[in-house]
MOPAC internal coordinates of N, CA, C and O (Angstrom, degrees):
PM7 1SCF
backbone

  N    0.0000 0     0.00 0     0.00 0    0    0    0
  C    1.4507 1     0.00 0     0.00 0    1    0    0
  C    1.5261 1   110.84 1     0.00 0    2    1    0
  O    1.2310 1   122.31 1   -47.55 1    3    2    1
  N    1.3645 1   113.18 1   132.45 1    3    2    1
  C    1.4318 1   117.10 1  -175.63 1    5    3    2
  C    1.5434 1   113.59 1   -75.41 1    6    5    3
  O    1.2310 1   119.61 1   -23.64 1    7    6    5
  N    1.3136 1   118.35 1   156.36 1    7    6    5
  C    1.4643 1   123.59 1   174.55 1    9    7    6
  C    1.5136 1   107.01 1   -79.27 1   10    9    7
  O    1.2310 1   121.53 1   -26.06 1   11   10    9
  N    1.3338 1   114.68 1   153.94 1   11   10    9
  C    1.5159 1   116.89 1   176.92 1   13   11   10
  C    1.4515 1   109.49 1  -104.85 1   14   13   11
  O    1.2310 1   120.44 1   -30.29 1   15   14   13
  N    1.3343 1   116.77 1   149.71 1   15   14   13
  C    1.4157 1   123.12 1   174.30 1   17   15   14
  C    1.5159 1   108.97 1   -72.15 1   18   17   15
  O    1.2310 1   119.91 1    -6.57 1   19   18   17
  N    1.3475 1   117.78 1   173.43 1   19   18   17
  C    1.4100 1   120.05 1  -177.76 1   21   19   18
  C    1.6546 1   113.13 1   -61.92 1   22   21   19
  O    1.2310 1   120.54 1   131.60 1   23   22   21
  N    1.3036 1   116.58 1   -48.40 1   23   22   21
  C    1.4572 1   120.87 1   176.84 1   25   23   22
  C    1.4258 1   111.72 1   -66.73 1   26   25   23
  O    1.2310 1   118.26 1   142.02 1   27   26   25
  N    1.2959 1   120.93 1   -37.98 1   27   26   25
  C    1.4741 1   122.06 1   176.32 1   29   27   26
  C    1.4991 1   110.20 1   -60.87 1   30   29   27
  O    1.2310 1   122.02 1   134.28 1   31   30   29
  N    1.3475 1   113.73 1   -45.72 1   31   30   29
  C    1.5157 1   114.64 1   176.53 1   33   31   30
  C    1.4573 1   118.15 1   -62.88 1   34   33   31
  O    1.2310 1   122.95 1   145.08 1   35   34   33
  N    1.3015 1   111.96 1   -34.92 1   35   34   33
  C    1.5606 1   114.40 1   172.92 1   37   35   34
  C    1.5108 1   112.00 1   -56.21 1   38   37   35
  O    1.2310 1   122.74 1   127.09 1   39   38   37
  N    1.3639 1   112.36 1   -52.91 1   39   38   37
  C    1.4823 1   119.84 1   178.47 1   41   39   38
  C    1.5356 1   112.83 1   -56.74 1   42   41   39
  O    1.2310 1   119.63 1   137.06 1   43   42   41
  N    1.3091 1   118.31 1   -42.94 1   43   42   41
  C    1.4550 1   120.94 1   179.58 1   45   43   42
  C    1.5397 1   109.24 1   -69.92 1   46   45   43
  O    1.2310 1   117.10 1   148.52 1   47   46   45
  N    1.2605 1   123.13 1   -31.48 1   47   46   45
  C    1.4338 1   124.55 1   174.81 1   49   47   46
  C    1.5050 1   110.15 1   -60.13 1   50   49   47
  O    1.2310 1   121.20 1   133.13 1   51   50   49
  N    1.2202 1   115.31 1   -46.87 1   51   50   49
  C    1.4366 1   119.74 1  -179.88 1   53   51   50
  C    1.5944 1   112.61 1   -66.35 1   54   53   51
  O    1.2310 1   120.73 1   139.07 1   55   54   53
  N    1.3228 1   116.21 1   -40.93 1   55   54   53
  C    1.4468 1   118.35 1  -179.73 1   57   55   54
  C    1.5474 1   109.98 1   -72.62 1   58   57   55
  O    1.2310 1   120.83 1   145.56 1   59   58   57
  N    1.3457 1   116.01 1   -34.44 1   59   58   57
  C    1.4367 1   118.87 1   176.75 1   61   59   58
  C    1.5480 1   110.48 1   -62.94 1   62   61   59
  O    1.2310 1   121.91 1   137.64 1   63   62   61
  N    1.3431 1   113.95 1   -42.36 1   63   62   61
  C    1.4878 1   120.78 1   176.52 1   65   63   62
  C    1.4727 1   112.99 1   -62.11 1   66   65   63
  O    1.2310 1   119.44 1   133.79 1   67   66   65
  N    1.3435 1   118.67 1   -46.21 1   67   66   65
  C    1.4662 1   124.06 1  -176.94 1   69   67   66
  C    1.4388 1   115.89 1   -82.38 1   70   69   67
  O    1.2310 1   120.96 1   157.86 1   71   70   69
  N    1.3533 1   115.77 1   -22.14 1   71   70   69
  C    1.5083 1   124.35 1   179.25 1   73   71   70
  C    1.5352 1   112.30 1    81.52 1   74   73   71
  O    1.2310 1   121.08 1   145.96 1   75   74   73
  N    1.3041 1   115.54 1   -34.04 1   75   74   73
  C    1.4822 1   118.83 1   167.64 1   77   75   74
  C    1.5480 1   106.78 1  -162.52 1   78   77   75
  O    1.2310 1   121.48 1   -27.87 1   79   78   77
  N    1.3141 1   114.76 1   152.13 1   79   78   77
  C    1.5504 1   112.86 1  -171.16 1   81   79   78
  C    1.6037 1   105.95 1  -162.55 1   82   81   79
  O    1.2310 1   121.80 1   -27.88 1   83   82   81
  N    1.2342 1   114.17 1   152.12 1   83   82   81
  C    1.4427 1   125.80 1   166.32 1   85   83   82
  C    1.4766 1   109.40 1   -83.28 1   86   85   83
  O    1.2310 1   117.23 1   -20.28 1   87   86   85
  N    1.2731 1   122.88 1   159.72 1   87   86   85
  C    1.4601 1   125.01 1   178.78 1   89   87   86
  C    1.4326 1   111.06 1   -58.29 1   90   89   87
  O    1.2310 1   117.78 1   139.87 1   91   90   89
  N    1.3670 1   121.83 1   -40.13 1   91   90   89
  C    1.4067 1   123.43 1   179.69 1   93   91   90
  C    1.5536 1   112.06 1   -60.31 1   94   93   91
  O    1.2310 1   122.72 1   141.60 1   95   94   93
  N    1.2555 1   112.40 1   -38.40 1   95   94   93
  C    1.5450 1   117.52 1   179.83 1   97   95   94
  C    1.5719 1   110.46 1   -69.79 1   98   97   95
  O    1.2310 1   121.23 1   145.20 1   99   98   97
  N    1.3307 1   115.26 1   -34.80 1   99   98   97
  C    1.3736 1   118.50 1  -179.26 1  101   99   98
  C    1.5178 1   109.02 1   -67.93 1  102  101   99
  O    1.2310 1   119.84 1   139.71 1  103  102  101
  N    1.3077 1   117.91 1   -40.29 1  103  102  101
  C    1.5175 1   123.51 1   179.70 1  105  103  102
  C    1.5530 1   109.09 1   -64.13 1  106  105  103
  O    1.2310 1   120.08 1   136.34 1  107  106  105
  N    1.3675 1   117.45 1   -43.66 1  107  106  105
  C    1.4816 1   120.78 1   178.49 1  109  107  106
  C    1.4907 1   111.59 1   -59.07 1  110  109  107
  O    1.2310 1   117.01 1   145.99 1  111  110  109
  N    1.2219 1   123.28 1   -34.01 1  111  110  109
  C    1.4730 1   129.11 1   179.12 1  113  111  110
  C    1.5768 1   115.42 1   -80.97 1  114  113  111
  O    1.2310 1   120.34 1   165.99 1  115  114  113
  N    1.2781 1   116.95 1   -14.01 1  115  114  113
  C    1.4882 1   119.52 1  -178.69 1  117  115  114
  C    1.5330 1   111.56 1   -82.56 1  118  117  115
  O    1.2310 1   122.96 1   -30.18 1  119  118  117
  N    1.3506 1   111.93 1   149.82 1  119  118  117
  C    1.4523 1   117.32 1   177.97 1  121  119  118
  C    1.5636 1   113.29 1   -62.30 1  122  121  119
  O    1.2310 1   122.94 1   -20.04 1  123  122  121
  N    1.3815 1   111.97 1   159.96 1  123  122  121
  C    1.4578 1   117.04 1   174.72 1  125  123  122
  C    1.4813 1   109.70 1   -77.07 1  126  125  123
  O    1.2310 1   118.20 1   -28.88 1  127  126  125
  N    1.2863 1   121.04 1   151.12 1  127  126  125
  C    1.4139 1   128.99 1   -10.13 1  129  127  126
  C    1.5659 1   111.55 1   -68.04 1  130  129  127
  O    1.2310 1   123.02 1   -46.01 1  131  130  129
  N    1.3525 1   111.82 1   133.99 1  131  130  129
  C    1.5122 1   117.44 1  -175.66 1  133  131  130
  C    1.5685 1   108.19 1   -67.83 1  134  133  131
  O    1.2310 1   119.05 1   -45.86 1  135  134  133
  N    1.2905 1   119.42 1   134.14 1  135  134  133
  C    1.4515 1   124.68 1   179.21 1  137  135  134
  C    1.5911 1   108.28 1   -67.87 1  138  137  135
  O    1.2310 1   117.92 1   -24.29 1  139  138  137
  N    1.1733 1   121.56 1   155.71 1  139  138  137
  C    1.4490 1   128.77 1   178.48 1  141  139  138
  C    1.5912 1   105.49 1   -71.63 1  142  141  139
  O    1.2310 1   121.98 1   -33.30 1  143  142  141
  N    1.3321 1   113.82 1   146.70 1  143  142  141
  C    1.4290 1   121.01 1  -178.59 1  145  143  142
  C    1.4754 1   113.99 1   -50.89 1  146  145  143
  O    1.2310 1   122.19 1   130.83 1  147  146  145
  N    1.3762 1   113.41 1   -49.17 1  147  146  145
  C    1.4606 1   119.40 1  -176.59 1  149  147  146
  C    1.5979 1   110.97 1   -63.05 1  150  149  147
  O    1.2310 1   120.40 1   145.86 1  151  150  149
  N    1.3015 1   116.84 1   -34.14 1  151  150  149
  C    1.4551 1   121.81 1   177.04 1  153  151  150
  C    1.5480 1   109.67 1   -58.37 1  154  153  151
  O    1.2310 1   121.71 1   126.12 1  155  154  153
  N    1.3157 1   114.34 1   -53.88 1  155  154  153
  C    1.4281 1   125.13 1  -177.69 1  157  155  154
  C    1.5589 1   107.70 1   -59.99 1  158  157  155
  O    1.2310 1   120.89 1   133.89 1  159  158  157
  N    1.3086 1   115.91 1   -46.11 1  159  158  157
  C    1.5255 1   121.08 1  -177.42 1  161  159  158
  C    1.5059 1   110.01 1   -60.22 1  162  161  159
  O    1.2310 1   121.80 1   136.02 1  163  162  161
  N    1.3194 1   114.15 1   -43.98 1  163  162  161
  C    1.4940 1   120.19 1  -179.80 1  165  163  162
  C    1.6211 1   110.62 1   -65.27 1  166  165  163
  O    1.2310 1   120.66 1   137.67 1  167  166  165
  N    1.3899 1   116.35 1   -42.33 1  167  166  165
  C    1.4315 1   117.92 1   177.45 1  169  167  166
  C    1.5677 1   110.49 1   -67.39 1  170  169  167
  O    1.2310 1   119.20 1   140.71 1  171  170  169
  N    1.3276 1   119.13 1   -39.29 1  171  170  169
  C    1.4555 1   121.56 1   177.09 1  173  171  170
  C    1.4693 1   108.11 1   -57.62 1  174  173  171
  O    1.2310 1   118.63 1   129.46 1  175  174  173
  N    1.3982 1   120.22 1   -50.54 1  175  174  173
  C    1.3976 1   124.40 1  -179.18 1  177  175  174
  C    1.5729 1   114.45 1   -52.10 1  178  177  175
  O    1.2310 1   123.78 1   135.89 1  179  178  177
  N    1.4557 1   110.36 1   -44.11 1  179  178  177
  C    1.4296 1   117.36 1   174.55 1  181  179  178
  C    1.6299 1   113.08 1   -59.68 1  182  181  179
  O    1.2310 1   123.13 1   139.86 1  183  182  181
  N    1.3684 1   111.61 1   -40.14 1  183  182  181
  C    1.3971 1   111.97 1  -179.16 1  185  183  182
  C    1.5064 1   116.20 1   -73.78 1  186  185  183
  O    1.2310 1   120.63 1   157.65 1  187  186  185
  N    1.3390 1   116.39 1   -22.35 1  187  186  185
  C    1.4893 1   121.68 1   167.25 1  189  187  186
  C    1.5189 1   112.08 1   -67.63 1  190  189  187
  O    1.2310 1   121.18 1   137.75 1  191  190  189
  N    1.3814 1   115.36 1   -42.25 1  191  190  189
  C    1.4788 1   120.14 1   179.98 1  193  191  190
  C    1.5273 1   110.29 1   -65.98 1  194  193  191
  O    1.2310 1   120.23 1   146.46 1  195  194  193
  N    1.3122 1   117.16 1   -33.54 1  195  194  193
  C    1.5457 1   124.56 1  -177.48 1  197  195  194
  C    1.5836 1   106.60 1   -77.19 1  198  197  195
  O    1.2310 1   118.68 1   162.54 1  199  198  197
  N    1.2607 1   120.13 1   -17.46 1  199  198  197
  C    1.5108 1   124.74 1   178.93 1  201  199  198
  C    1.4889 1   111.57 1    88.08 1  202  201  199
  O    1.2310 1   118.97 1  -159.95 1  203  202  201
  N    1.3571 1   119.57 1    20.05 1  203  202  201
  C    1.4472 1   124.30 1   170.08 1  205  203  202
  C    1.4888 1   112.45 1   -82.43 1  206  205  203
  O    1.2310 1   117.77 1   147.06 1  207  206  205
  N    1.2315 1   121.86 1   -32.94 1  207  206  205
  C    1.4697 1   126.70 1  -179.96 1  209  207  206
  C    1.4754 1   118.36 1  -119.57 1  210  209  207
  O    1.2310 1   121.39 1   -28.32 1  211  210  209
  N    1.2554 1   114.94 1   151.68 1  211  210  209
  C    1.4556 1   122.81 1   170.13 1  213  211  210
  C    1.5160 1   108.95 1  -109.86 1  214  213  211
  O    1.2310 1   121.44 1   -43.17 1  215  214  213
  N    1.3687 1   114.85 1   136.83 1  215  214  213
  C    1.4740 1   122.00 1   178.41 1  217  215  214
  C    1.5251 1   107.25 1  -105.91 1  218  217  215
  O    1.2310 1   119.95 1   -48.76 1  219  218  217
  N    1.3543 1   117.70 1   131.24 1  219  218  217
  C    1.4296 1   126.10 1   176.50 1  221  219  218
  C    1.4427 1   108.17 1  -122.73 1  222  221  219
  O    1.2310 1   120.19 1   -60.65 1  223  222  221
  N    1.3213 1   117.24 1   119.35 1  223  222  221
  C    1.4515 1   119.94 1  -179.50 1  225  223  222
  C    1.5561 1   111.21 1   -80.48 1  226  225  223
  O    1.2310 1   122.37 1   -57.73 1  227  226  225
  N    1.3407 1   113.07 1   122.27 1  227  226  225
  C    1.4495 1   119.08 1  -179.59 1  229  227  226
  C    1.5975 1   107.16 1  -124.74 1  230  229  227
  O    1.2310 1   118.78 1   -81.38 1  231  230  229
  N    1.3634 1   119.93 1    98.62 1  231  230  229
  C    1.4110 1   120.75 1  -174.26 1  233  231  230
  C    1.4659 1   111.42 1    73.08 1  234  233  231
  O    1.2310 1   120.33 1    58.81 1  235  234  233
  N    1.3343 1   116.98 1  -121.19 1  235  234  233
  C    1.4670 1   124.91 1   179.01 1  237  235  234
  C    1.5636 1   110.76 1   -99.53 1  238  237  235
  O    1.2310 1   120.05 1  -178.30 1  239  238  237
  N    1.3413 1   117.51 1     1.70 1  239  238  237
  C    1.4754 1   119.84 1  -173.38 1  241  239  238
  C    1.5313 1   107.53 1  -121.54 1  242  241  239
  O    1.2310 1   124.26 1    -9.10 1  243  242  241
  N    1.3570 1   109.43 1   170.90 1  243  242  241
  C    1.4850 1   117.17 1   177.67 1  245  243  242
  C    1.5790 1   104.53 1  -119.86 1  246  245  243
  O    1.2310 1   122.00 1   -42.25 1  247  246  245
  N    1.3074 1   113.77 1   137.75 1  247  246  245
  C    1.3990 1   121.58 1   171.94 1  249  247  246
  C    1.5985 1   108.02 1  -109.23 1  250  249  247
  O    1.2310 1   120.71 1   -45.29 1  251  250  249
  N    1.3657 1   116.26 1   134.71 1  251  250  249
  C    1.4083 1   120.23 1  -171.61 1  253  251  250
  C    1.5501 1   107.99 1  -113.16 1  254  253  251
  O    1.2310 1   122.69 1   -35.62 1  255  254  253
  N    1.3286 1   112.46 1   144.38 1  255  254  253
  C    1.4569 1   121.16 1   177.30 1  257  255  254
  C    1.5340 1   109.01 1  -139.85 1  258  257  255
  O    1.2310 1   119.91 1   -28.11 1  259  258  257
  N    1.2683 1   117.79 1   151.89 1  259  258  257
  C    1.4692 1   120.56 1  -179.00 1  261  259  258
  C    1.5193 1   115.01 1   -72.12 1  262  261  259
  O    1.2310 1   120.81 1   -44.37 1  263  262  261
  N    1.3433 1   116.07 1   135.63 1  263  262  261
  C    1.4753 1   122.47 1   171.28 1  265  263  262
  C    1.5173 1   109.18 1   -96.91 1  266  265  263
  O    1.2310 1   119.74 1   162.28 1  267  266  265
  N    1.3062 1   118.11 1   -17.72 1  267  266  265
  C    1.5115 1   124.81 1  -179.19 1  269  267  266
  C    1.5237 1   103.41 1  -113.54 1  270  269  267
  O    1.2310 1   119.74 1   -54.55 1  271  270  269
  N    1.3487 1   118.09 1   125.45 1  271  270  269
  C    1.4368 1   123.71 1   178.64 1  273  271  270
  C    1.5063 1   108.63 1   -72.55 1  274  273  271
  O    1.2310 1   119.89 1   -30.17 1  275  274  273
  N    1.3691 1   117.81 1   149.83 1  275  274  273
  C    1.4341 1   123.77 1   171.91 1  277  275  274
  C    1.5135 1   113.66 1   -54.90 1  278  277  275
  O    1.2310 1   121.68 1   135.48 1  279  278  277
  N    1.2448 1   114.38 1   -44.52 1  279  278  277
  C    1.4956 1   117.62 1  -176.61 1  281  279  278
  C    1.5822 1   109.00 1   -69.04 1  282  281  279
  O    1.2310 1   118.86 1   143.30 1  283  282  281
  N    1.2795 1   119.77 1   -36.70 1  283  282  281
  C    1.4468 1   118.03 1   173.10 1  285  283  282
  C    1.4916 1   115.92 1   -64.37 1  286  285  283
  O    1.2310 1   121.23 1   138.85 1  287  286  285
  N    1.3740 1   115.25 1   -41.15 1  287  286  285
  C    1.4782 1   119.76 1   175.78 1  289  287  286
  C    1.5055 1   111.63 1   -61.58 1  290  289  287
  O    1.2310 1   122.00 1   132.08 1  291  290  289
  N    1.3615 1   113.77 1   -47.92 1  291  290  289
  C    1.4888 1   120.84 1  -178.80 1  293  291  290
  C    1.4952 1   113.54 1   -57.52 1  294  293  291
  O    1.2310 1   121.77 1   138.05 1  295  294  293
  N    1.4576 1   114.22 1   -41.95 1  295  294  293
  C    1.4105 1   116.44 1   177.75 1  297  295  294
  C    1.4612 1   114.57 1   -61.06 1  298  297  295
  O    1.2310 1   120.52 1   136.58 1  299  298  297
  N    1.3566 1   116.60 1   -43.42 1  299  298  297
  C    1.4540 1   121.12 1  -177.98 1  301  299  298
  C    1.5808 1   109.07 1   -70.68 1  302  301  299
  O    1.2310 1   120.35 1   144.74 1  303  302  301
  N    1.2958 1   116.94 1   -35.26 1  303  302  301
  C    1.5174 1   119.66 1  -176.94 1  305  303  302
  C    1.5275 1   104.37 1   -69.88 1  306  305  303
  O    1.2310 1   117.56 1   136.15 1  307  306  305
  N    1.2436 1   122.25 1   -43.85 1  307  306  305
  C    1.5514 1   124.75 1   180.00 1  309  307  306
  C    1.5007 1   108.03 1   -62.33 1  310  309  307
  O    1.2310 1   120.10 1   136.63 1  311  310  309
  N    1.3236 1   117.42 1   -43.37 1  311  310  309
  C    1.4196 1   120.96 1  -179.17 1  313  311  310
  C    1.5255 1   111.08 1   -60.17 1  314  313  311
  O    1.2310 1   121.71 1   137.08 1  315  314  313
  N    1.3871 1   114.33 1   -42.92 1  315  314  313
  C    1.4466 1   120.05 1   175.90 1  317  315  314
  C    1.4947 1   116.28 1   -61.49 1  318  317  315
  O    1.2310 1   120.96 1   139.93 1  319  318  317
  N    1.3203 1   115.77 1   -40.07 1  319  318  317
  C    1.4603 1   124.49 1   176.84 1  321  319  318
  C    1.5231 1   109.17 1   -62.55 1  322  321  319
  O    1.2310 1   121.65 1   130.69 1  323  322  321
  N    1.3724 1   114.45 1   -49.31 1  323  322  321
  C    1.4877 1   119.66 1  -178.14 1  325  323  322
  C    1.4785 1   107.57 1   -57.69 1  326  325  323
  O    1.2310 1   118.59 1   134.05 1  327  326  325
  N    1.3091 1   120.30 1   -45.95 1  327  326  325
  C    1.4976 1   121.51 1  -172.83 1  329  327  326
  C    1.5074 1   108.45 1   -72.85 1  330  329  327
  O    1.2310 1   118.19 1   136.45 1  331  330  329
  N    1.3679 1   121.06 1   -43.55 1  331  330  329
  C    1.4043 1   126.91 1  -172.62 1  333  331  330
  C    1.5790 1   110.08 1   -71.03 1  334  333  331
  O    1.2310 1   118.56 1   138.84 1  335  334  333
  N    1.3155 1   120.34 1   -41.16 1  335  334  333
  C    1.4479 1   119.81 1  -170.76 1  337  335  334
  C    1.4739 1   112.67 1  -111.64 1  338  337  335
  O    1.2310 1   118.75 1   166.56 1  339  338  337
  N    1.3718 1   119.99 1   -13.44 1  339  338  337
  C    1.4559 1   119.83 1  -173.60 1  341  339  338
  C    1.4867 1   113.72 1  -130.72 1  342  341  339
  O    1.2310 1   121.66 1  -155.38 1  343  342  341
  N    1.3685 1   114.44 1    24.62 1  343  342  341
  C    1.5013 1   120.01 1   178.35 1  345  343  342
  C    1.5004 1   112.79 1    54.29 1  346  345  343
  O    1.2310 1   121.16 1  -145.68 1  347  346  345
  N    1.2939 1   115.39 1    34.32 1  347  346  345
  C    1.4734 1   122.92 1   178.36 1  349  347  346
  C    1.5571 1   111.95 1    60.93 1  350  349  347
  O    1.2310 1   120.87 1  -155.23 1  351  350  349
  N    1.2796 1   115.93 1    24.77 1  351  350  349
  C    1.4698 1   121.94 1  -179.92 1  353  351  350
  C    1.5899 1   109.73 1  -103.27 1  354  353  351
  O    1.2310 1   121.82 1   -63.21 1  355  354  353
  N    1.3175 1   114.12 1   116.79 1  355  354  353
  C    1.4264 1   120.36 1  -179.01 1  357  355  354
  C    1.5469 1   109.61 1   -66.63 1  358  357  355
  O    1.2310 1   121.33 1   140.61 1  359  358  357
  N    1.3527 1   115.06 1   -39.39 1  359  358  357
  C    1.5004 1   118.80 1  -177.46 1  361  359  358
  C    1.4995 1   109.86 1   -68.27 1  362  361  359
  O    1.2310 1   118.57 1   143.90 1  363  362  361
  N    1.2885 1   120.33 1   -36.10 1  363  362  361
  C    1.5121 1   122.61 1   178.35 1  365  363  362
  C    1.6068 1   107.93 1   -67.42 1  366  365  363
  O    1.2310 1   122.00 1   141.24 1  367  366  365
  N    1.2507 1   113.78 1   -38.76 1  367  366  365
  C    1.4436 1   115.10 1   178.82 1  369  367  366
  C    1.5121 1   115.91 1   -67.59 1  370  369  367
  O    1.2310 1   120.87 1   137.96 1  371  370  369
  N    1.3325 1   115.95 1   -42.04 1  371  370  369
  C    1.3889 1   123.34 1   177.44 1  373  371  370
  C    1.5859 1   109.54 1   -66.91 1  374  373  371
  O    1.2310 1   119.35 1   139.08 1  375  374  373
  N    1.2972 1   118.84 1   -40.92 1  375  374  373
  C    1.4140 1   124.03 1   176.05 1  377  375  374
  C    1.5273 1   111.65 1   -55.93 1  378  377  375
  O    1.2310 1   121.84 1   134.02 1  379  378  377
  N    1.2982 1   114.09 1   -45.98 1  379  378  377
  C    1.4195 1   125.14 1   178.94 1  381  379  378
  C    1.5395 1   110.73 1   -54.14 1  382  381  379
  O    1.2310 1   122.51 1   123.83 1  383  382  381
  N    1.3832 1   112.80 1   -56.17 1  383  382  381
  C    1.4033 1   119.73 1  -178.26 1  385  383  382
  C    1.5966 1   112.59 1   -66.14 1  386  385  383
  O    1.2310 1   121.46 1   142.65 1  387  386  385
  N    1.2264 1   114.81 1   -37.35 1  387  386  385
  C    1.5012 1   117.40 1   176.63 1  389  387  386
  C    1.5201 1   111.87 1   -61.01 1  390  389  387
  O    1.2310 1   120.60 1   140.90 1  391  390  389
  N    1.3347 1   116.46 1   -39.10 1  391  390  389
  C    1.5011 1   118.26 1  -178.02 1  393  391  390
  C    1.4431 1   108.21 1   -77.93 1  394  393  391
  O    1.2310 1   118.81 1   137.82 1  395  394  393
  N    1.3196 1   119.88 1   -42.18 1  395  394  393
  C    1.5349 1   121.17 1  -171.71 1  397  395  394
  C    1.5251 1   112.23 1   -81.92 1  398  397  395
  O    1.2310 1   120.16 1   156.33 1  399  398  397
  N    1.2494 1   117.31 1   -23.67 1  399  398  397
  C    1.5892 1   115.72 1  -173.96 1  401  399  398
  C    1.4804 1   112.68 1   -94.50 1  402  401  399
  O    1.2310 1   120.52 1   175.54 1  403  402  401
  N    1.3329 1   116.60 1    -4.46 1  403  402  401
  C    1.5351 1   119.35 1   176.71 1  405  403  402
  C    1.5629 1   107.95 1    53.23 1  406  405  403
  O    1.2310 1   122.11 1  -119.12 1  407  406  405
  N    1.3531 1   113.56 1    60.88 1  407  406  405
  C    1.5407 1   116.85 1  -174.94 1  409  407  406
  C    1.5043 1   110.25 1   -67.41 1  410  409  407
  O    1.2310 1   121.15 1   -30.68 1  411  410  409
  N    1.2966 1   115.41 1   149.32 1  411  410  409
  C    1.4701 1   123.32 1   175.22 1  413  411  410
  C    1.5429 1   109.27 1   -76.66 1  414  413  411
  O    1.2310 1   119.37 1   -19.35 1  415  414  413
  N    1.2269 1   118.82 1   160.65 1  415  414  413
  C    1.5152 1   122.41 1   178.92 1  417  415  414
  C    1.5090 1   107.49 1   -58.34 1  418  417  415
  O    1.2310 1   117.87 1   138.06 1  419  418  417
  N    1.3896 1   121.67 1   -41.94 1  419  418  417
  C    1.3589 1   124.44 1   178.59 1  421  419  418
  C    1.5274 1   111.68 1   -58.47 1  422  421  419
  O    1.2310 1   119.79 1   135.48 1  423  422  421
  N    1.3060 1   118.01 1   -44.52 1  423  422  421
  C    1.5178 1   122.41 1  -178.94 1  425  423  422
  C    1.4845 1   107.82 1   -65.48 1  426  425  423
  O    1.2310 1   118.82 1   137.74 1  427  426  425
  N    1.3709 1   119.85 1   -42.26 1  427  426  425
  C    1.4270 1   121.48 1   179.03 1  429  427  426
  C    1.5146 1   111.49 1   -62.66 1  430  429  427
  O    1.2310 1   120.16 1   140.13 1  431  430  429
  N    1.3727 1   117.30 1   -39.87 1  431  430  429
  C    1.4261 1   121.37 1  -179.48 1  433  431  430
  C    1.5950 1   111.15 1   -66.99 1  434  433  431
  O    1.2310 1   121.17 1   144.53 1  435  434  433
  N    1.3475 1   115.37 1   -35.47 1  435  434  433
  C    1.4902 1   121.07 1   177.77 1  437  435  434
  C    1.5620 1   108.47 1   -66.98 1  438  437  435
  O    1.2310 1   119.62 1   138.65 1  439  438  437
  N    1.3220 1   118.32 1   -41.35 1  439  438  437
  C    1.4262 1   119.79 1  -176.39 1  441  439  438
  C    1.5667 1   109.00 1   -70.14 1  442  441  439
  O    1.2310 1   121.46 1   138.99 1  443  442  441
  N    1.3266 1   114.82 1   -41.01 1  443  442  441
  C    1.4318 1   117.65 1   176.63 1  445  443  442
  C    1.5698 1   113.01 1   -61.63 1  446  445  443
  O    1.2310 1   119.18 1   138.40 1  447  446  445
  N    1.3640 1   119.18 1   -41.60 1  447  446  445
  C    1.4060 1   124.24 1   173.91 1  449  447  446
  C    1.5413 1   112.18 1   -59.10 1  450  449  447
  O    1.2310 1   120.27 1   137.26 1  451  450  449
  N    1.3457 1   117.09 1   -42.74 1  451  450  449
  C    1.4824 1   120.94 1  -179.23 1  453  451  450
  C    1.5239 1   107.46 1   -65.01 1  454  453  451
  O    1.2310 1   118.55 1   135.28 1  455  454  453
  N    1.3165 1   120.37 1   -44.72 1  455  454  453
  C    1.4266 1   122.49 1   179.59 1  457  455  454
  C    1.4962 1   111.60 1   -65.40 1  458  457  455
  O    1.2310 1   118.55 1   137.95 1  459  458  457
  N    1.3127 1   120.37 1   -42.05 1  459  458  457
  C    1.4081 1   122.92 1   176.87 1  461  459  458
  C    1.5275 1   110.49 1   -61.89 1  462  461  459
  O    1.2310 1   118.92 1   137.59 1  463  462  461
  N    1.3224 1   119.66 1   -42.41 1  463  462  461
  C    1.4955 1   123.16 1  -179.05 1  465  463  462
  C    1.5283 1   107.06 1   -64.66 1  466  465  463
  O    1.2310 1   117.94 1   148.71 1  467  466  465
  N    1.2649 1   121.54 1   -31.29 1  467  466  465
  C    1.5130 1   125.02 1  -178.61 1  469  467  466
  C    1.5483 1   108.08 1   -73.51 1  470  469  467
  O    1.2310 1   121.43 1   145.93 1  471  470  469
  N    1.3098 1   114.88 1   -34.07 1  471  470  469
  C    1.4704 1   122.65 1  -172.42 1  473  471  470
  C    1.6207 1   104.55 1   -72.07 1  474  473  471
  O    1.2310 1   118.84 1   140.76 1  475  474  473
  N    1.2377 1   119.81 1   -39.24 1  475  474  473
  C    1.5051 1   120.78 1  -177.27 1  477  475  474
  C    1.5253 1   111.59 1   -82.37 1  478  477  475
  O    1.2310 1   119.12 1   170.28 1  479  478  477
  N    1.3222 1   119.29 1    -9.72 1  479  478  477
  C    1.5097 1   120.59 1   175.98 1  481  479  478
  C    1.4444 1   117.11 1   -73.47 1  482  481  479
  O    1.2310 1   120.10 1   180.00 1  483  482  481

């Protein structure tokens, strides 16, 4: 699966959230300054070509829906970050975030419980 550029990812985040959308709806959900219609239309066309979106013709317009699930993309993206920045070490990655994010006691307890539940599986 290919990685998304910054603007591509913004568009995908909107479509993942809406589940399907017309270009006008995507633009409405994007942060200011809003991109031009043609810019978004071009990016959406690229996302269709890359296999991230499906285009469904409805009248004179196209409605777009994801072909790649957010969970699948997130899994791949985290794996890439783990490999690129942490030598493919999960423990180094978790240590980094634990130190940098200033986790609350509750968050630490939740992480410990998740890890313990995986250990017994």
